MIROMAR-9745 format. One record per residue (C-alpha): residue number from 1; residue in one letter; x, y, z. Coordinates in nm, 3 decimals. Each point is the difference from the previous one (the first is absolute). Layout:
# MIROMAR-9745
@seq: NUM, type: A, east: X, north: Y, up: Z
...
***
This chain:
# MIROMAR-9745
@seq: 1, type: M, east: -1.909, north: 0.183, up: 1.347
@seq: 2, type: R, east: 0.306, north: -0.040, up: 0.219
@seq: 3, type: N, east: -0.045, north: 0.013, up: 0.374
@seq: 4, type: T, east: 0.265, north: 0.250, up: 0.106
@seq: 5, type: G, east: -0.058, north: -0.090, up: 0.366
@seq: 6, type: W, east: 0.228, north: -0.299, up: -0.030
@seq: 7, type: T, east: 0.362, north: 0.078, up: 0.074
@seq: 8, type: L, east: 0.278, north: 0.055, up: -0.252
@seq: 9, type: L, east: 0.153, north: -0.332, up: 0.098
@seq: 10, type: A, east: -0.330, north: -0.166, up: -0.082
@seq: 11, type: C, east: 0.008, north: 0.156, up: -0.346
@seq: 12, type: L, east: 0.361, north: -0.102, up: -0.054
@seq: 13, type: A, east: -0.007, north: -0.345, up: 0.153
@seq: 14, type: F, east: -0.079, north: -0.334, up: -0.156
@seq: 15, type: A, east: -0.290, north: -0.177, up: 0.165
@seq: 16, type: L, east: 0.222, north: -0.231, up: 0.191
@seq: 17, type: A, east: 0.140, north: -0.095, up: 0.334
@seq: 18, type: G, east: 0.269, north: 0.215, up: -0.130
@seq: 19, type: L, east: 0.023, north: 0.334, up: 0.169
@seq: 20, type: F, east: 0.125, north: -0.210, up: 0.289
@seq: 21, type: P, east: 0.036, north: -0.355, up: -0.137
@seq: 22, type: C, east: -0.062, north: -0.251, up: 0.272
@seq: 23, type: A, east: 0.237, north: -0.260, up: 0.129
@seq: 24, type: Y, east: -0.145, north: -0.036, up: 0.346
@seq: 25, type: G, east: 0.169, north: -0.180, up: 0.280
@seq: 26, type: Q, east: 0.312, north: 0.214, up: 0.031
@seq: 27, type: A, east: 0.088, north: 0.068, up: 0.363
@seq: 28, type: E, east: -0.156, north: 0.302, up: 0.165
@seq: 29, type: L, east: 0.239, north: 0.276, up: 0.096
@seq: 30, type: S, east: 0.036, north: 0.091, up: 0.365
@seq: 31, type: P, east: -0.124, north: 0.341, up: 0.123
@seq: 32, type: Q, east: 0.362, north: 0.119, up: 0.014
@seq: 33, type: Q, east: 0.064, north: -0.115, up: -0.358
@seq: 34, type: K, east: -0.315, north: 0.174, up: -0.122
@seq: 35, type: E, east: 0.112, north: 0.318, up: 0.174
@seq: 36, type: R, east: 0.340, north: -0.026, up: -0.167
@seq: 37, type: L, east: -0.162, north: -0.047, up: -0.341
@seq: 38, type: V, east: -0.225, north: 0.305, up: 0.046
@seq: 39, type: A, east: 0.301, north: 0.209, up: 0.103
@seq: 40, type: A, east: 0.201, north: -0.121, up: -0.300
@seq: 41, type: I, east: -0.277, north: 0.112, up: -0.235
@seq: 42, type: G, east: 0.007, north: 0.347, up: 0.157
@seq: 43, type: K, east: 0.377, north: 0.027, up: -0.042
@seq: 44, type: K, east: -0.014, north: -0.100, up: -0.368
@seq: 45, type: L, east: -0.280, north: 0.247, up: -0.072
@seq: 46, type: A, east: 0.189, north: 0.283, up: 0.171
@seq: 47, type: A, east: 0.327, north: -0.076, up: -0.177
@seq: 48, type: K, east: -0.109, north: -0.104, up: -0.349
@seq: 49, type: A, east: -0.359, north: 0.093, up: -0.090
@seq: 50, type: Y, east: -0.114, north: 0.298, up: -0.205
@seq: 51, type: A, east: -0.341, north: 0.107, up: -0.129
@seq: 52, type: F, east: -0.151, north: 0.344, up: -0.054
@seq: 53, type: E, east: -0.147, north: 0.155, up: 0.315
@seq: 54, type: T, east: 0.031, north: -0.323, up: 0.198
@seq: 55, type: D, east: 0.107, north: -0.004, up: 0.364
@seq: 56, type: F, east: 0.145, north: -0.345, up: 0.060
@seq: 57, type: S, east: 0.061, north: 0.081, up: 0.367
@seq: 58, type: R, east: -0.371, north: -0.081, up: 0.047
@seq: 59, type: W, east: 0.092, north: -0.370, up: -0.014
@seq: 60, type: E, east: 0.046, north: -0.029, up: 0.377
@seq: 61, type: Q, east: -0.349, north: 0.142, up: 0.056
@seq: 62, type: L, east: -0.157, north: -0.223, up: -0.267
@seq: 63, type: A, east: 0.166, north: -0.312, up: 0.138
@seq: 64, type: A, east: -0.114, north: 0.088, up: 0.352
@seq: 65, type: A, east: -0.359, north: 0.020, up: -0.123
@seq: 66, type: K, east: 0.036, north: -0.359, up: -0.123
@seq: 67, type: A, east: 0.168, north: -0.126, up: 0.320
@seq: 68, type: D, east: -0.284, north: -0.230, up: 0.103
@seq: 69, type: D, east: -0.030, north: -0.151, up: -0.348
@seq: 70, type: I, east: 0.377, north: -0.049, up: -0.018
@seq: 71, type: A, east: -0.001, north: -0.177, up: 0.336
@seq: 72, type: Q, east: -0.273, north: -0.241, up: -0.114
@seq: 73, type: T, east: 0.175, north: -0.115, up: -0.320
@seq: 74, type: Q, east: 0.110, north: -0.362, up: 0.008
@seq: 75, type: T, east: 0.201, north: -0.034, up: -0.323
@seq: 76, type: K, east: 0.240, north: 0.213, up: -0.198
@seq: 77, type: E, east: -0.260, north: 0.029, up: -0.277
@seq: 78, type: E, east: -0.262, north: 0.134, up: 0.241
@seq: 79, type: L, east: 0.254, north: 0.245, up: 0.138
@seq: 80, type: A, east: 0.088, north: 0.119, up: -0.352
@seq: 81, type: T, east: -0.370, north: 0.055, up: -0.068
@seq: 82, type: V, east: -0.048, north: 0.215, up: 0.310
@seq: 83, type: L, east: 0.318, north: 0.201, up: -0.057
@seq: 84, type: G, east: -0.098, north: 0.040, up: -0.366
@seq: 85, type: E, east: -0.334, north: 0.147, up: 0.105
@seq: 86, type: A, east: 0.187, north: 0.257, up: 0.210
@seq: 87, type: L, east: 0.227, north: 0.086, up: -0.292
@seq: 88, type: E, east: -0.303, north: 0.042, up: -0.229
@seq: 89, type: T, east: -0.095, north: 0.303, up: 0.210
@seq: 90, type: F, east: 0.274, north: 0.192, up: -0.183
@seq: 91, type: E, east: -0.199, north: -0.056, up: -0.323
@seq: 92, type: L, east: 0.308, north: -0.066, up: -0.213
@seq: 93, type: S, east: 0.013, north: -0.245, up: -0.288
@seq: 94, type: H, east: 0.351, north: -0.133, up: 0.064
@seq: 95, type: L, east: -0.002, north: -0.064, up: 0.373
@seq: 96, type: G, east: -0.054, north: -0.338, up: 0.159
@seq: 97, type: I, east: 0.144, north: -0.282, up: 0.205
@seq: 98, type: F, east: 0.051, north: -0.359, up: -0.113
@seq: 99, type: A, east: 0.003, north: -0.307, up: 0.220
@seq: 100, type: P, east: 0.278, north: -0.255, up: -0.061
@seq: 101, type: S, east: -0.232, north: -0.228, up: -0.199
@seq: 102, type: T, east: -0.098, north: 0.290, up: -0.227
@seq: 103, type: V, east: 0.365, north: 0.088, up: -0.055
@seq: 104, type: K, east: 0.067, north: -0.356, up: -0.115
@seq: 105, type: N, east: -0.291, north: 0.003, up: -0.248
@seq: 106, type: R, east: 0.090, north: 0.342, up: -0.140
@seq: 107, type: R, east: 0.357, north: -0.110, up: -0.066
@seq: 108, type: A, east: -0.139, north: -0.295, up: -0.195
@seq: 109, type: G, east: -0.229, north: 0.233, up: -0.200
@seq: 110, type: K, east: -0.308, north: -0.175, up: 0.134
@seq: 111, type: R, east: -0.300, north: 0.059, up: 0.221
@seq: 112, type: S, east: -0.275, north: -0.218, up: 0.133
@seq: 113, type: G, east: -0.372, north: 0.038, up: -0.063
@seq: 114, type: M, east: -0.235, north: 0.010, up: -0.299
@seq: 115, type: G, east: 0.200, north: 0.191, up: -0.260
@seq: 116, type: I, east: -0.248, north: 0.264, up: -0.114
@seq: 117, type: T, east: -0.017, north: 0.376, up: -0.024
@seq: 118, type: I, east: -0.330, north: 0.130, up: 0.130
@seq: 119, type: H, east: -0.168, north: 0.342, up: 0.004
@seq: 120, type: P, east: -0.265, north: 0.066, up: 0.269
@seq: 121, type: L, east: -0.345, north: 0.108, up: -0.115
@seq: 122, type: D, east: -0.239, north: 0.241, up: 0.175
@seq: 123, type: E, east: -0.281, north: -0.252, up: -0.018
@seq: 124, type: G, east: 0.214, north: -0.268, up: 0.164
@seq: 125, type: G, east: 0.234, north: -0.266, up: -0.129
@seq: 126, type: G, east: 0.300, north: 0.059, up: -0.220
@seq: 127, type: L, east: 0.065, north: 0.012, up: -0.374
@seq: 128, type: I, east: 0.287, north: -0.226, up: -0.105
@seq: 129, type: S, east: 0.233, north: 0.171, up: -0.246
@seq: 130, type: Y, east: 0.278, north: -0.255, up: -0.012
@seq: 131, type: V, east: 0.052, north: -0.372, up: 0.061
@seq: 132, type: L, east: 0.359, north: -0.120, up: 0.022
@seq: 133, type: A, east: 0.093, north: -0.296, up: -0.216
@seq: 134, type: G, east: 0.052, north: -0.317, up: 0.201
@seq: 135, type: S, east: -0.167, north: 0.144, up: 0.309
@seq: 136, type: P, east: -0.270, north: -0.164, up: 0.216
@seq: 137, type: A, east: -0.249, north: 0.249, up: -0.147
@seq: 138, type: E, east: 0.075, north: -0.116, up: -0.355
@seq: 139, type: R, east: -0.037, north: -0.362, up: 0.105
@seq: 140, type: C, east: -0.338, north: 0.088, up: 0.152
@seq: 141, type: G, east: -0.116, north: 0.155, up: -0.328
@seq: 142, type: L, east: -0.007, north: 0.367, up: 0.100
@seq: 143, type: Q, east: 0.031, north: 0.243, up: -0.291
@seq: 144, type: K, east: 0.059, north: 0.369, up: -0.057
@seq: 145, type: G, east: -0.334, north: 0.183, up: 0.031
@seq: 146, type: D, east: -0.148, north: -0.238, up: 0.258
@seq: 147, type: I, east: -0.152, north: 0.156, up: 0.314
@seq: 148, type: L, east: 0.103, north: -0.178, up: 0.318
@seq: 149, type: S, east: -0.301, north: 0.028, up: 0.231
@seq: 150, type: S, east: 0.057, north: -0.218, up: 0.305
@seq: 151, type: I, east: 0.251, north: -0.212, up: 0.185
@seq: 152, type: D, east: -0.089, north: -0.277, up: 0.245
@seq: 153, type: H, east: -0.370, north: 0.095, up: -0.023
@seq: 154, type: E, east: 0.073, north: 0.361, up: 0.104
@seq: 155, type: P, east: -0.052, north: 0.299, up: -0.235
@seq: 156, type: L, east: 0.332, north: 0.150, up: -0.112
@seq: 157, type: T, east: 0.022, north: 0.348, up: 0.150
@seq: 158, type: D, east: 0.369, north: 0.030, up: 0.090
@seq: 159, type: I, east: 0.313, north: -0.116, up: -0.181
@seq: 160, type: K, east: 0.135, north: -0.134, up: 0.328
@seq: 161, type: Q, east: -0.263, north: -0.274, up: -0.009
@seq: 162, type: L, east: 0.208, north: -0.163, up: -0.273
@seq: 163, type: A, east: 0.310, north: -0.043, up: 0.216
@seq: 164, type: G, east: 0.076, north: -0.352, up: 0.113
@seq: 165, type: Q, east: 0.258, north: -0.270, up: 0.053
@seq: 166, type: L, east: 0.196, north: -0.205, up: -0.250
@seq: 167, type: G, east: -0.201, north: -0.316, up: -0.069
@seq: 168, type: Q, east: -0.324, north: 0.143, up: 0.137
@seq: 169, type: R, east: -0.318, north: -0.093, up: -0.190
@seq: 170, type: R, east: -0.275, north: 0.260, up: -0.038
@seq: 171, type: L, east: -0.329, north: 0.015, up: -0.185
@seq: 172, type: I, east: -0.022, north: 0.292, up: -0.241
@seq: 173, type: V, east: -0.299, north: 0.113, up: -0.206
@seq: 174, type: W, east: 0.013, north: 0.229, up: -0.303
@seq: 175, type: Q, east: -0.226, north: 0.137, up: -0.271
@seq: 176, type: R, east: 0.061, north: -0.019, up: -0.375
@seq: 177, type: N, east: -0.252, north: 0.128, up: -0.256
@seq: 178, type: G, east: -0.286, north: -0.044, up: 0.245
@seq: 179, type: Q, east: 0.103, north: -0.352, up: 0.095
@seq: 180, type: E, east: 0.113, north: -0.096, up: 0.350
@seq: 181, type: L, east: 0.307, north: -0.222, up: 0.023
@seq: 182, type: S, east: 0.185, north: -0.144, up: 0.297
@seq: 183, type: C, east: 0.314, north: -0.193, up: 0.086
@seq: 184, type: E, east: 0.187, north: -0.128, up: 0.301
@seq: 185, type: I, east: 0.336, north: 0.168, up: -0.044
@seq: 186, type: E, east: 0.322, north: -0.113, up: 0.168
@seq: 187, type: Y, east: 0.248, north: 0.274, up: 0.080
@seq: 188, type: A, east: 0.342, north: -0.076, up: -0.149
@seq: 189, type: N, east: 0.326, north: 0.164, up: -0.099
@seq: 190, type: F, east: 0.018, north: 0.167, up: -0.341
@seq: 191, type: S, east: 0.230, north: 0.232, up: -0.191
@seq: 192, type: L, east: -0.059, north: 0.370, up: 0.059
@seq: 193, type: S, east: 0.003, north: 0.095, up: -0.367
@seq: 194, type: E, east: 0.056, north: -0.118, up: -0.354
@seq: 195, type: P, east: 0.276, north: 0.072, up: -0.256
@seq: 196, type: S, east: -0.035, north: 0.294, up: -0.238
@seq: 197, type: S, east: -0.140, north: -0.084, up: -0.343
@seq: 198, type: L, east: -0.032, north: 0.138, up: -0.353
@seq: 199, type: S, east: -0.297, north: -0.052, up: -0.231
@seq: 200, type: W, east: -0.140, north: 0.172, up: -0.308
@seq: 201, type: I, east: -0.358, north: 0.127, up: 0.022
@seq: 202, type: R, east: 0.024, north: 0.138, up: -0.352
@seq: 203, type: E, east: 0.258, north: -0.038, up: -0.273
@seq: 204, type: D, east: 0.149, north: 0.338, up: 0.089
@seq: 205, type: V, east: -0.071, north: 0.016, up: 0.375
@seq: 206, type: A, east: 0.194, north: -0.195, up: 0.264
@seq: 207, type: L, east: -0.118, north: -0.067, up: 0.354
@seq: 208, type: I, east: 0.263, north: -0.040, up: 0.273
@seq: 209, type: R, east: -0.135, north: -0.120, up: 0.333
@seq: 210, type: I, east: 0.219, north: 0.068, up: 0.303
@seq: 211, type: Q, east: -0.137, north: -0.152, up: 0.321
@seq: 212, type: S, east: 0.281, north: 0.101, up: 0.233
@seq: 213, type: F, east: 0.320, north: 0.199, up: 0.033
@seq: 214, type: L, east: 0.144, north: -0.251, up: 0.245
@seq: 215, type: P, east: 0.328, north: -0.167, up: -0.108
@seq: 216, type: R, east: -0.157, north: -0.345, up: 0.001
@seq: 217, type: F, east: -0.253, north: 0.103, up: -0.266
@seq: 218, type: Y, east: 0.140, north: 0.305, up: -0.183
@seq: 219, type: K, east: 0.282, north: -0.112, up: -0.227
@seq: 220, type: A, east: 0.171, north: 0.291, up: -0.177
@seq: 221, type: A, east: 0.127, north: -0.224, up: -0.281
@seq: 222, type: R, east: -0.353, north: -0.121, up: -0.065
@seq: 223, type: I, east: -0.137, north: 0.355, up: -0.014
@seq: 224, type: N, east: 0.285, north: 0.101, up: -0.231
@seq: 225, type: K, east: -0.095, north: -0.286, up: -0.232
@seq: 226, type: F, east: -0.365, north: 0.105, up: -0.003
@seq: 227, type: F, east: 0.087, north: 0.355, up: -0.103
@seq: 228, type: R, east: 0.233, north: -0.124, up: -0.273
@seq: 229, type: Q, east: -0.281, north: -0.218, up: -0.136
@seq: 230, type: A, east: -0.244, north: 0.293, up: 0.012
@seq: 231, type: K, east: 0.234, north: 0.277, up: -0.119
@seq: 232, type: D, east: -0.186, north: 0.044, up: -0.330
@seq: 233, type: A, east: -0.350, north: -0.016, up: 0.151
@seq: 234, type: Q, east: -0.228, north: 0.300, up: -0.038
@seq: 235, type: A, east: -0.069, north: -0.017, up: 0.373
@seq: 236, type: I, east: 0.086, north: -0.191, up: 0.316
@seq: 237, type: I, east: -0.252, north: -0.049, up: 0.279
@seq: 238, type: I, east: 0.164, north: -0.059, up: 0.340
@seq: 239, type: D, east: -0.232, north: -0.177, up: 0.243
@seq: 240, type: L, east: 0.084, north: 0.083, up: 0.363
@seq: 241, type: R, east: -0.335, north: -0.107, up: 0.145
@seq: 242, type: N, east: 0.037, north: -0.206, up: 0.317
@seq: 243, type: N, east: 0.369, north: 0.094, up: 0.020
@seq: 244, type: R, east: 0.085, north: 0.060, up: 0.368
@seq: 245, type: G, east: 0.340, north: 0.151, up: -0.078
@seq: 246, type: G, east: 0.348, north: -0.118, up: 0.092
@seq: 247, type: L, east: 0.342, north: 0.155, up: -0.054
@seq: 248, type: S, east: 0.021, north: 0.360, up: -0.122
@seq: 249, type: F, east: 0.306, north: -0.104, up: -0.204
@seq: 250, type: Y, east: -0.221, north: -0.215, up: -0.221
@seq: 251, type: S, east: -0.258, north: 0.275, up: -0.043
@seq: 252, type: R, east: 0.285, north: 0.221, up: -0.122
@seq: 253, type: H, east: 0.105, north: -0.278, up: -0.237
@seq: 254, type: L, east: -0.351, north: -0.004, up: -0.150
@seq: 255, type: A, east: 0.009, north: 0.380, up: -0.021
@seq: 256, type: S, east: 0.322, north: -0.024, up: -0.201
@seq: 257, type: K, east: -0.198, north: -0.185, up: -0.269
@seq: 258, type: L, east: -0.238, north: 0.293, up: -0.029
@seq: 259, type: S, east: 0.221, north: 0.308, up: 0.024
@seq: 260, type: T, east: 0.354, north: 0.133, up: 0.012
@seq: 261, type: P, east: 0.191, north: 0.045, up: 0.330
@seq: 262, type: Q, east: -0.033, north: 0.378, up: -0.036
@seq: 263, type: V, east: -0.370, north: -0.020, up: 0.091
@seq: 264, type: P, east: -0.068, north: 0.005, up: 0.378
@seq: 265, type: F, east: -0.148, north: -0.322, up: 0.133
@seq: 266, type: A, east: -0.068, north: 0.106, up: 0.360
@seq: 267, type: H, east: 0.131, north: 0.201, up: 0.296
@seq: 268, type: L, east: 0.096, north: -0.142, up: 0.338
@seq: 269, type: A, east: -0.097, north: 0.166, up: 0.329
@seq: 270, type: N, east: 0.169, north: -0.129, up: 0.316
@seq: 271, type: N, east: 0.133, north: 0.117, up: 0.334
@seq: 272, type: K, east: 0.295, north: 0.173, up: -0.166
@seq: 273, type: S, east: -0.206, north: 0.199, up: -0.250
@seq: 274, type: E, east: -0.296, north: 0.083, up: 0.221
@seq: 275, type: N, east: 0.161, north: 0.045, up: 0.344
@seq: 276, type: R, east: 0.366, north: 0.083, up: -0.067
@seq: 277, type: G, east: -0.023, north: 0.250, up: -0.284
@seq: 278, type: K, east: 0.139, north: -0.227, up: -0.272
@seq: 279, type: K, east: -0.128, north: 0.010, up: -0.358
@seq: 280, type: R, east: -0.246, north: -0.269, up: -0.108
@seq: 281, type: H, east: 0.165, north: -0.261, up: -0.218
@seq: 282, type: T, east: -0.132, north: -0.032, up: -0.356
@seq: 283, type: V, east: -0.027, north: -0.358, up: -0.123
@seq: 284, type: R, east: 0.025, north: -0.070, up: -0.373
@seq: 285, type: P, east: -0.058, north: -0.299, up: -0.229
@seq: 286, type: L, east: 0.297, north: -0.236, up: -0.020
@seq: 287, type: P, east: 0.245, north: 0.098, up: -0.278
@seq: 288, type: F, east: 0.014, north: -0.343, up: -0.163
@seq: 289, type: S, east: -0.262, north: 0.002, up: -0.274
@seq: 290, type: K, east: -0.124, north: 0.160, up: -0.317
@seq: 291, type: A, east: -0.351, north: 0.125, up: 0.065
@seq: 292, type: Y, east: -0.299, north: -0.141, up: -0.191
@seq: 293, type: S, east: -0.133, north: 0.265, up: -0.240
@seq: 294, type: G, east: -0.359, north: -0.115, up: -0.053
@seq: 295, type: K, east: -0.319, north: 0.069, up: 0.191
@seq: 296, type: I, east: -0.026, north: -0.109, up: 0.364
@seq: 297, type: V, east: -0.303, north: -0.093, up: 0.209
@seq: 298, type: V, east: 0.027, north: -0.108, up: 0.364
@seq: 299, type: L, east: -0.280, north: -0.195, up: 0.172
@seq: 300, type: V, east: -0.042, north: 0.038, up: 0.377
@seq: 301, type: D, east: -0.242, north: -0.084, up: 0.277
@seq: 302, type: S, east: -0.041, north: 0.074, up: 0.370
@seq: 303, type: L, east: 0.255, north: -0.272, up: 0.079
@seq: 304, type: S, east: 0.277, north: 0.150, up: -0.215
@seq: 305, type: A, east: 0.232, north: 0.097, up: 0.282
@seq: 306, type: S, east: 0.343, north: 0.140, up: 0.081
@seq: 307, type: A, east: 0.217, north: -0.050, up: -0.310
@seq: 308, type: A, east: -0.327, north: -0.048, up: -0.192
@seq: 309, type: D, east: -0.117, north: 0.338, up: 0.138
@seq: 310, type: I, east: 0.301, north: 0.194, up: -0.128
@seq: 311, type: V, east: 0.034, north: -0.150, up: -0.351
@seq: 312, type: P, east: -0.345, north: 0.121, up: -0.116
@seq: 313, type: A, east: 0.064, north: 0.338, up: 0.165
@seq: 314, type: F, east: 0.329, north: 0.020, up: -0.193
@seq: 315, type: V, east: -0.180, north: -0.080, up: -0.326
@seq: 316, type: S, east: -0.290, north: 0.240, up: 0.061
@seq: 317, type: E, east: 0.187, north: 0.303, up: 0.135
@seq: 318, type: N, east: 0.269, north: -0.019, up: -0.268
@seq: 319, type: E, east: -0.269, north: -0.040, up: -0.268
@seq: 320, type: L, east: 0.154, north: -0.325, up: -0.124
@seq: 321, type: G, east: -0.333, north: -0.178, up: -0.031
@seq: 322, type: T, east: -0.346, north: -0.054, up: 0.147
@seq: 323, type: V, east: -0.089, north: -0.162, up: 0.333
@seq: 324, type: I, east: -0.332, north: -0.188, up: 0.008
@seq: 325, type: G, east: -0.188, north: -0.171, up: 0.283
@seq: 326, type: Q, east: -0.060, north: 0.086, up: 0.365
@seq: 327, type: R, east: 0.180, north: 0.225, up: 0.244
@seq: 328, type: T, east: 0.315, north: -0.180, up: 0.113
@seq: 329, type: S, east: 0.064, north: -0.121, up: 0.352
@seq: 330, type: G, east: 0.194, north: 0.299, up: 0.133
@seq: 331, type: A, east: 0.265, north: -0.211, up: 0.171
@seq: 332, type: L, east: 0.303, north: 0.193, up: -0.115
@seq: 333, type: Q, east: 0.273, north: -0.031, up: 0.259
@seq: 334, type: L, east: 0.347, north: -0.149, up: -0.010
@seq: 335, type: A, east: 0.028, north: -0.255, up: 0.277
@seq: 336, type: K, east: 0.253, north: -0.229, up: 0.160
@seq: 337, type: S, east: -0.028, north: -0.309, up: 0.217
@seq: 338, type: Y, east: 0.191, north: -0.015, up: 0.327
@seq: 339, type: P, east: 0.059, north: -0.296, up: 0.233
@seq: 340, type: L, east: -0.159, north: -0.001, up: 0.344
@seq: 341, type: P, east: 0.054, north: -0.231, up: 0.297
@seq: 342, type: Y, east: -0.139, north: -0.356, up: -0.008
@seq: 343, type: G, east: -0.016, north: -0.027, up: -0.380
@seq: 344, type: F, east: -0.245, north: 0.285, up: -0.066
@seq: 345, type: R, east: 0.064, north: 0.262, up: -0.269
@seq: 346, type: L, east: -0.117, north: 0.360, up: -0.020
@seq: 347, type: Y, east: -0.090, north: 0.147, up: -0.340
@seq: 348, type: L, east: 0.014, north: 0.379, up: 0.012
@seq: 349, type: P, east: 0.011, north: 0.302, up: -0.235
@seq: 350, type: I, east: 0.333, north: 0.176, up: -0.043
@seq: 351, type: A, east: -0.106, north: 0.251, up: -0.268
@seq: 352, type: E, east: -0.295, north: 0.111, up: -0.209
@seq: 353, type: M, east: 0.008, north: 0.005, up: -0.378
@seq: 354, type: L, east: -0.161, north: 0.303, up: -0.161
@seq: 355, type: T, east: -0.114, north: 0.022, up: -0.360
@seq: 356, type: P, east: 0.208, north: 0.176, up: -0.268
@seq: 357, type: K, east: -0.201, north: 0.316, up: 0.072
@seq: 358, type: G, east: 0.055, north: -0.037, up: 0.375
@seq: 359, type: K, east: -0.346, north: -0.127, up: 0.092
@seq: 360, type: R, east: -0.049, north: -0.229, up: 0.298
@seq: 361, type: L, east: -0.193, north: -0.319, up: -0.080
@seq: 362, type: E, east: 0.029, north: -0.178, up: 0.337
@seq: 363, type: G, east: -0.355, north: -0.055, up: 0.126
@seq: 364, type: L, east: -0.143, north: 0.168, up: -0.310
@seq: 365, type: G, east: 0.097, north: -0.198, up: -0.309
@seq: 366, type: L, east: 0.019, north: 0.117, up: -0.360
@seq: 367, type: Q, east: -0.318, north: 0.091, up: -0.183
@seq: 368, type: P, east: 0.016, north: -0.157, up: -0.348
@seq: 369, type: D, east: -0.029, north: 0.210, up: -0.314
@seq: 370, type: I, east: -0.306, north: -0.211, up: -0.088
@seq: 371, type: E, east: -0.180, north: -0.120, up: 0.315
@seq: 372, type: L, east: -0.218, north: -0.311, up: -0.016
@seq: 373, type: S, east: -0.231, north: -0.180, up: 0.238
@seq: 374, type: L, east: 0.121, north: -0.302, up: 0.196
@seq: 375, type: E, east: -0.200, north: -0.231, up: -0.225
@seq: 376, type: E, east: 0.145, north: 0.154, up: -0.318
@seq: 377, type: T, east: 0.352, north: -0.012, up: 0.141
@seq: 378, type: I, east: -0.001, north: -0.372, up: 0.084
@seq: 379, type: D, east: -0.171, north: -0.092, up: -0.329
@seq: 380, type: D, east: 0.293, north: -0.078, up: -0.232
@seq: 381, type: A, east: -0.206, north: 0.029, up: -0.317
@seq: 382, type: K, east: -0.151, north: 0.335, up: 0.100
@seq: 383, type: I, east: 0.318, north: 0.172, up: 0.119
@seq: 384, type: L, east: 0.197, north: -0.120, up: -0.304
@seq: 385, type: E, east: -0.277, north: 0.127, up: -0.228
@seq: 386, type: I, east: 0.031, north: 0.344, up: 0.163
@seq: 387, type: A, east: 0.379, north: -0.017, up: -0.027
@seq: 388, type: L, east: -0.019, north: -0.073, up: -0.373
@seq: 389, type: E, east: -0.249, north: 0.283, up: -0.053
@seq: 390, type: T, east: 0.242, north: 0.232, up: 0.181
@seq: 391, type: I, east: 0.292, north: -0.115, up: -0.217
@seq: 392, type: D, east: -0.198, north: 0.048, up: -0.322
@seq: 393, type: R, east: -0.116, north: 0.348, up: 0.106
@seq: 394, type: S, east: 0.342, north: 0.131, up: 0.094
***
């Protein structure tokens, strides 16, 4: 069973030094510079941020509560961590601050750490649902379905135990089929995702895996090619498990492969619509494609976030197909990154995306049409078996 006591960021994050990748040794900011940075965050939140029923003017109070911790930070990374903890109090999925070193890694499409996706368990430890190709975890022999139980001789009880520095070596222990395995893992840089792919799980059923809607990994021409190759298939299964989202434009591109532009994709709520009496804007699939006419199944898990939250909602609410897996992440905000003094960047929500029927998914997620356990959802053979049964029944 999942341990819901761990934070949303823990559920969304890779087990890596990667929420705040470390490049220690950068000069500490002076007290005056720290004060300026805190004030700049408040100004950006007041001018740009929007989320339902959220009072961003609380920032000054939240930062004041962290004053002692802020004063004690010695690097920009430590400062970003403390300020990030204050921002987490708002309990929003798309709100955070990045240190200069993190900004550099994100622009390169990389992070540092192990390269796994992990789900906390009530009994302790974490169930690994994904191991990135070419990552330190893959080199150590970790596999999907392993249970990571300890790190550096300490039981794993908190995702934050897995944070560390680039090049750091740590002893990890995991369980597989009743056997205990271990490895000294060295934290390293790795790519955040993998390219989309097409395979055939049956002569008449295609499987399209989409790991990300970020520009570096989601290539519209590649997706177009996949749908051309599968246009005569009885069904297409779209795998959005472990997809942390990306650009809404690309989610609309995928939607255009599944439906006409006349069908609503989502609705946008922002300061104009909610506080200034303007009408909510209806977003539709891009008008570039001929929609696939066969059966559609979408696979999701608790890490399917943002753009990967809205696509399954679009499919389910418009009765275009069947969504199978676990409740999605519930991280459905449109966000933008803004520069701050001293090389920091602030990532904040500027709007919320509502489902075609106007439902809010932020903090809630989408309940699949067919809900599975965590173990069933990460088991490729099992979830594909259920998908095929669903296709043959419909």
